[in-house]
MMTF fields as JSON, N, C-alpha, C and O atoms, coordinates in Angstrom:
{
  "mmtfVersion": "1.0.0",
  "mmtfProducer": "UNKNOWN",
  "numBonds": 239,
  "numAtoms": 240,
  "numGroups": 60,
  "numChains": 1,
  "numModels": 1,
  "chainsPerModel": [1],
  "groupsPerChain": [60],
  "chainIdList": ["A"],
  "bondAtomList": [4, 2, 8, 6, 12, 10, 16, 14, 20, 18, 24, 22, 28, 26, 32, 30, 36, 34, 40, 38, 44, 42, 48, 46, 52, 50, 56, 54, 60, 58, 64, 62, 68, 66, 72, 70, 76, 74, 80, 78, 84, 82, 88, 86, 92, 90, 96, 94, 100, 98, 104, 102, 108, 106, 112, 110, 116, 114, 120, 118, 124, 122, 128, 126, 132, 130, 136, 134, 140, 138, 144, 142, 148, 146, 152, 150, 156, 154, 160, 158, 164, 162, 168, 166, 172, 170, 176, 174, 180, 178, 184, 182, 188, 186, 192, 190, 196, 194, 200, 198, 204, 202, 208, 206, 212, 210, 216, 214, 220, 218, 224, 222, 228, 226, 232, 230, 236, 234],
  "bondOrderList": [1, 1, 1, 1, 1, 1, 1, 1, 1, 1, 1, 1, 1, 1, 1, 1, 1, 1, 1, 1, 1, 1, 1, 1, 1, 1, 1, 1, 1, 1, 1, 1, 1, 1, 1, 1, 1, 1, 1, 1, 1, 1, 1, 1, 1, 1, 1, 1, 1, 1, 1, 1, 1, 1, 1, 1, 1, 1, 1],
  "groupList": [{"groupName": "MET", "atomNameList": ["N", "CA", "C", "O"], "elementList": ["N", "C", "C", "O"], "formalChargeList": [0, 0, 0, 0], "bondAtomList": [1, 0, 2, 1, 3, 2], "bondOrderList": [1, 1, 2], "singleLetterCode": "M", "chemCompType": "L-PEPTIDE LINKING"}, {"groupName": "THR", "atomNameList": ["N", "CA", "C", "O"], "elementList": ["N", "C", "C", "O"], "formalChargeList": [0, 0, 0, 0], "bondAtomList": [1, 0, 2, 1, 3, 2], "bondOrderList": [1, 1, 2], "singleLetterCode": "T", "chemCompType": "L-PEPTIDE LINKING"}, {"groupName": "PHE", "atomNameList": ["N", "CA", "C", "O"], "elementList": ["N", "C", "C", "O"], "formalChargeList": [0, 0, 0, 0], "bondAtomList": [1, 0, 2, 1, 3, 2], "bondOrderList": [1, 1, 2], "singleLetterCode": "F", "chemCompType": "L-PEPTIDE LINKING"}, {"groupName": "GLU", "atomNameList": ["N", "CA", "C", "O"], "elementList": ["N", "C", "C", "O"], "formalChargeList": [0, 0, 0, 0], "bondAtomList": [1, 0, 2, 1, 3, 2], "bondOrderList": [1, 1, 2], "singleLetterCode": "E", "chemCompType": "L-PEPTIDE LINKING"}, {"groupName": "PRO", "atomNameList": ["N", "CA", "C", "O"], "elementList": ["N", "C", "C", "O"], "formalChargeList": [0, 0, 0, 0], "bondAtomList": [1, 0, 2, 1, 3, 2], "bondOrderList": [1, 1, 2], "singleLetterCode": "P", "chemCompType": "L-PEPTIDE LINKING"}, {"groupName": "VAL", "atomNameList": ["N", "CA", "C", "O"], "elementList": ["N", "C", "C", "O"], "formalChargeList": [0, 0, 0, 0], "bondAtomList": [1, 0, 2, 1, 3, 2], "bondOrderList": [1, 1, 2], "singleLetterCode": "V", "chemCompType": "L-PEPTIDE LINKING"}, {"groupName": "GLY", "atomNameList": ["N", "CA", "C", "O"], "elementList": ["N", "C", "C", "O"], "formalChargeList": [0, 0, 0, 0], "bondAtomList": [1, 0, 2, 1, 3, 2], "bondOrderList": [1, 1, 2], "singleLetterCode": "G", "chemCompType": "PEPTIDE LINKING"}, {"groupName": "ASP", "atomNameList": ["N", "CA", "C", "O"], "elementList": ["N", "C", "C", "O"], "formalChargeList": [0, 0, 0, 0], "bondAtomList": [1, 0, 2, 1, 3, 2], "bondOrderList": [1, 1, 2], "singleLetterCode": "D", "chemCompType": "L-PEPTIDE LINKING"}, {"groupName": "TYR", "atomNameList": ["N", "CA", "C", "O"], "elementList": ["N", "C", "C", "O"], "formalChargeList": [0, 0, 0, 0], "bondAtomList": [1, 0, 2, 1, 3, 2], "bondOrderList": [1, 1, 2], "singleLetterCode": "Y", "chemCompType": "L-PEPTIDE LINKING"}, {"groupName": "ALA", "atomNameList": ["N", "CA", "C", "O"], "elementList": ["N", "C", "C", "O"], "formalChargeList": [0, 0, 0, 0], "bondAtomList": [1, 0, 2, 1, 3, 2], "bondOrderList": [1, 1, 2], "singleLetterCode": "A", "chemCompType": "L-PEPTIDE LINKING"}, {"groupName": "ARG", "atomNameList": ["N", "CA", "C", "O"], "elementList": ["N", "C", "C", "O"], "formalChargeList": [0, 0, 0, 0], "bondAtomList": [1, 0, 2, 1, 3, 2], "bondOrderList": [1, 1, 2], "singleLetterCode": "R", "chemCompType": "L-PEPTIDE LINKING"}, {"groupName": "LEU", "atomNameList": ["N", "CA", "C", "O"], "elementList": ["N", "C", "C", "O"], "formalChargeList": [0, 0, 0, 0], "bondAtomList": [1, 0, 2, 1, 3, 2], "bondOrderList": [1, 1, 2], "singleLetterCode": "L", "chemCompType": "L-PEPTIDE LINKING"}, {"groupName": "ASN", "atomNameList": ["N", "CA", "C", "O"], "elementList": ["N", "C", "C", "O"], "formalChargeList": [0, 0, 0, 0], "bondAtomList": [1, 0, 2, 1, 3, 2], "bondOrderList": [1, 1, 2], "singleLetterCode": "N", "chemCompType": "L-PEPTIDE LINKING"}, {"groupName": "SER", "atomNameList": ["N", "CA", "C", "O"], "elementList": ["N", "C", "C", "O"], "formalChargeList": [0, 0, 0, 0], "bondAtomList": [1, 0, 2, 1, 3, 2], "bondOrderList": [1, 1, 2], "singleLetterCode": "S", "chemCompType": "L-PEPTIDE LINKING"}, {"groupName": "GLN", "atomNameList": ["N", "CA", "C", "O"], "elementList": ["N", "C", "C", "O"], "formalChargeList": [0, 0, 0, 0], "bondAtomList": [1, 0, 2, 1, 3, 2], "bondOrderList": [1, 1, 2], "singleLetterCode": "Q", "chemCompType": "L-PEPTIDE LINKING"}, {"groupName": "HIS", "atomNameList": ["N", "CA", "C", "O"], "elementList": ["N", "C", "C", "O"], "formalChargeList": [0, 0, 0, 0], "bondAtomList": [1, 0, 2, 1, 3, 2], "bondOrderList": [1, 1, 2], "singleLetterCode": "H", "chemCompType": "L-PEPTIDE LINKING"}],
  "groupTypeList": [0, 1, 1, 2, 3, 4, 5, 1, 6, 7, 8, 9, 7, 3, 3, 10, 11, 4, 11, 11, 12, 11, 13, 3, 9, 10, 14, 9, 5, 5, 11, 11, 11, 15, 11, 9, 7, 7, 1, 5, 3, 6, 14, 3, 9, 3, 10, 11, 9, 10, 7, 11, 6, 9, 10, 11, 4, 9, 4, 3],
  "groupIdList": [1, 2, 3, 4, 5, 6, 7, 8, 9, 10, 11, 12, 13, 14, 15, 16, 17, 18, 19, 20, 21, 22, 23, 24, 25, 26, 27, 28, 29, 30, 31, 32, 33, 34, 35, 36, 37, 38, 39, 40, 41, 42, 43, 44, 45, 46, 47, 48, 49, 50, 51, 52, 53, 54, 55, 56, 57, 58, 59, 60],
  "secStructList": [7, 7, 7, 7, 7, 7, 7, 7, 7, 7, 7, 7, 1, 1, 7, 7, 7, 7, 1, 7, 7, 2, 2, 2, 2, 2, 2, 2, 2, 2, 2, 2, 2, 2, 2, 7, 1, 1, 1, 2, 2, 2, 2, 2, 2, 2, 2, 2, 2, 2, 2, 2, 2, 2, 2, 1, 7, 7, 7, 7],
  "xCoordList": [0.967, 0.07, 0.934, 1.839, 0.72, 1.421, 0.502, -0.725, 1.645, 1.042, 1.449, 2.594, 0.474, 0.906, 0.757, -0.336, 1.801, 1.871, 1.077, 1.16, 0.286, -0.483, 0.487, 1.5, 0.15, 0.863, 0.508, -0.667, 1.383, 1.019, 1.832, 2.871, 1.333, 1.97, 1.961, 1.152, 2.815, 2.847, 1.841, 1.818, 1.056, 0.179, 0.454, 0.874, 0.207, 0.379, -0.425, -1.54, 0.151, -0.601, -1.903, -2.819, -1.977, -3.112, -4.43, -4.365, -5.637, -6.777, -7.127, -7.173, -7.377, -7.799, -9.143, -9.976, -9.344, -10.875, -11.483, -10.739, -12.903, -13.766, -13.556, -13.055, -14.016, -13.83, -14.716, -14.346, -16.019, -17.1, -17.755, -17.871, -18.18, -19.07, -20.53, -20.732, -21.528, -22.934, -23.336, -24.022, -22.836, -23.307, -22.747, -23.45, -21.495, -20.927, -21.48, -21.657, -21.734, -22.577, -23.786, -24.075, -24.745, -25.901, -25.774, -26.599, -24.761, -24.441, -24.218, -24.701, -23.258, -22.945, -24.172, -24.134, -25.097, -26.362, -27.096, -27.495, -27.3, -27.918, -27.405, -28.142, -26.022, -25.282, -25.58, -25.892, -25.438, -25.748, -27.102, -27.319, -27.95, -29.335, -29.514, -30.57, -28.719, -28.822, -28.346, -28.775, -27.388, -26.559, -27.348, -26.98, -28.449, -29.216, -29.954, -30.603, -29.772, -30.856, -30.815, -30.39, -31.193, -31.469, -30.167, -30.25, -28.978, -27.898, -27.406, -27.853, -26.451, -25.964, -25.161, -25.167, -24.445, -23.998, -24.969, -24.884, -25.98, -26.931, -27.791, -28.115, -28.127, -28.749, -27.853, -28.303, -26.524, -25.68, -25.495, -25.229, -25.664, -25.549, -26.777, -26.762, -27.915, -29.227, -29.207, -29.627, -28.612, -28.573, -27.725, -28.253, -26.386, -25.462, -26.071, -25.922, -26.769, -27.388, -28.451, -28.478, -29.407, -30.348, -29.796, -30.3, -28.603, -27.926, -27.345, -27.701, -26.582, -26.004, -27.039, -26.962, -28.023, -29.098, -29.885, -30.295, -29.949, -30.622, -29.802, -30.346, -28.377, -27.651, -27.455, -26.917, -27.94, -27.769, -28.925, -29.974, -28.564, -29.587, -30.609, -30.203, -31.817, -32.862, -32.534, -31.924, -32.904, -32.75, -33.597, -34.757, -32.919, -33.645, -34.626, -35.328],
  "yCoordList": [-1.025, 0.043, 1.226, 1.327, 2.108, 3.339, 4.359, 4.459, 5.219, 6.408, 7.53, 7.628, 8.522, 9.748, 10.927, 11.084, 11.899, 12.93, 13.982, 14.22, 14.677, 15.927, 16.912, 17.146, 17.565, 18.584, 19.957, 20.308, 20.754, 22.019, 23.058, 22.721, 24.296, 25.205, 26.619, 26.916, 27.433, 28.985, 29.699, 29.562, 30.442, 31.415, 32.833, 33.159, 33.688, 35.118, 35.722, 35.298, 36.629, 37.262, 38.023, 38.198, 38.491, 39.024, 38.299, 37.072, 38.869, 38.127, 37.531, 38.182, 36.144, 35.36, 35.596, 35.711, 35.672, 35.925, 34.55, 33.569, 34.408, 33.246, 32.679, 33.304, 31.512, 30.845, 31.612, 32.018, 31.835, 32.443, 33.428, 33.188, 34.547, 35.469, 34.837, 33.896, 35.502, 35.137, 35.497, 34.801, 36.61, 36.96, 36.02, 35.481, 35.792, 34.757, 33.369, 32.602, 33.009, 31.652, 31.651, 30.627, 32.697, 32.779, 32.745, 32.106, 33.408, 33.578, 32.175, 31.78, 31.436, 30.036, 28.966, 28.022, 29.142, 28.48, 28.863, 27.973, 30.093, 30.437, 29.993, 29.768, 29.877, 29.391, 27.87, 27.381, 27.197, 25.793, 25.401, 24.394, 26.168, 25.906, 26.413, 26.105, 27.144, 27.494, 26.378, 26.098, 25.706, 24.732, 23.164, 22.193, 23.197, 22.051, 21.644, 22.436, 20.325, 19.837, 18.432, 17.928, 17.68, 16.196, 15.304, 14.087, 15.922, 15.243, 14.883, 15.462, 13.892, 13.511, 14.553, 14.57, 15.447, 16.702, 17.683, 18.206, 17.948, 18.836, 18.42, 19.282, 17.187, 16.543, 16.824, 17.271, 16.568, 16.765, 18.293, 18.608, 19.204, 20.637, 21.041, 21.808, 20.344, 20.672, 20.379, 21.164, 18.979, 18.361, 19.382, 20.055, 19.553, 20.446, 21.897, 22.396, 22.417, 23.695, 23.668, 24.556, 22.609, 22.462, 22.231, 22.714, 21.382, 21.08, 22.651, 23.134, 23.168, 24.659, 25.46, 26.016, 25.587, 26.595, 26.499, 27.432, 25.17, 25.059, 25.363, 25.54, 25.441, 25.785, 27.424, 27.896, 28.208, 29.586, 30.15, 29.551, 31.374, 32.052, 32.568, 32.753, 32.813, 33.308, 34.691, 35.366, 35.214, 36.639, 37.604, 37.352, 38.737, 39.628, 40.491, 41.307],
  "zCoordList": [0.129, 0.006, -0.003, 0.825, -0.869, -0.982, -0.178, -0.178, 0.631, 1.449, 0.757, 0.316, 0.603, 0.117, 0.948, 1.491, 1.164, 1.86, 1.34, 0.135, 2.088, 1.492, 1.091, 1.751, -0.12, -0.755, -0.31, -0.409, 0.159, 0.678, -0.185, -0.752, -0.26, -0.958, -0.348, 0.531, -0.798, -0.187, -1.133, -2.356, -0.429, -1.122, -0.771, 0.34, -1.751, -1.699, -0.464, -0.161, 0.151, 1.302, 0.847, 1.651, -0.506, -0.843, -0.788, -0.859, -0.669, -0.675, -2.072, -3.116, -1.934, -3.175, -3.346, -2.447, -4.656, -5.057, -5.004, -5.015, -4.941, -5.036, -6.635, -7.569, -6.641, -8.04, -8.916, -10.017, -8.378, -9.127, -8.172, -6.97, -8.754, -8.014, -8.266, -9.033, -7.5, -7.842, -9.282, -10.031, -9.526, -11.046, -11.977, -12.831, -11.855, -12.988, -12.641, -13.588, -11.575, -11.476, -12.039, -12.657, -11.991, -12.657, -14.065, -14.719, -14.668, -16.086, -16.774, -17.836, -15.798, -16.249, -16.301, -17.09, -15.544, -15.459, -16.699, -17.451, -16.964, -18.106, -19.456, -20.416, -19.46, -20.537, -20.766, -21.852, -19.59, -19.73, -20.158, -20.831, -19.776, -20.269, -21.516, -22.067, -22.129, -23.638, -24.416, -25.535, -23.755, -24.461, -24.425, -25.086, -23.536, -23.387, -24.719, -25.402, -24.996, -25.983, -25.922, -24.882, -26.883, -26.779, -26.849, -26.682, -27.096, -27.123, -25.754, -24.764, -25.666, -24.492, -23.594, -22.364, -24.466, -23.853, -23.369, -22.258, -24.298, -24.014, -22.737, -21.919, -22.594, -21.297, -20.171, -19.116, -20.357, -19.206, -18.765, -17.605, -19.803, -19.495, -18.638, -17.675, -19.195, -18.425, -17.113, -16.263, -16.792, -15.399, -14.67, -13.784, -14.993, -14.455, -13.949, -12.833, -15.031, -14.763, -13.708, -12.857, -13.719, -12.577, -11.277, -10.263, -11.275, -10.106, -9.518, -8.443, -10.282, -9.946, -9.503, -8.408, -10.244, -10.152, -8.664, -7.973, -8.43, -7.128, -5.941, -4.851, -6.108, -5.037, -4.862, -3.86, -5.922, -5.942, -4.976, -4.739, -4.471, -3.497, -4.495, -5.642, -4.227, -5.064, -5.386, -4.556, -6.593, -6.955, -6.079, -5.755, -5.718, -4.835, -5.6, -5.001]
}
């Protein structure tokens, strides 16, 4: 059995940005829904859009 040591890194002191902000996440969901169709990829885009969309807060 192989044991792996965790990899750690040095990060800059400045504040890191989130992967996506709320506006960008909503835009990604809209784009995924636009790509949804009857193809395998389109069906996966729709599933991902619905999963991500359900995690976002409701618009104000």
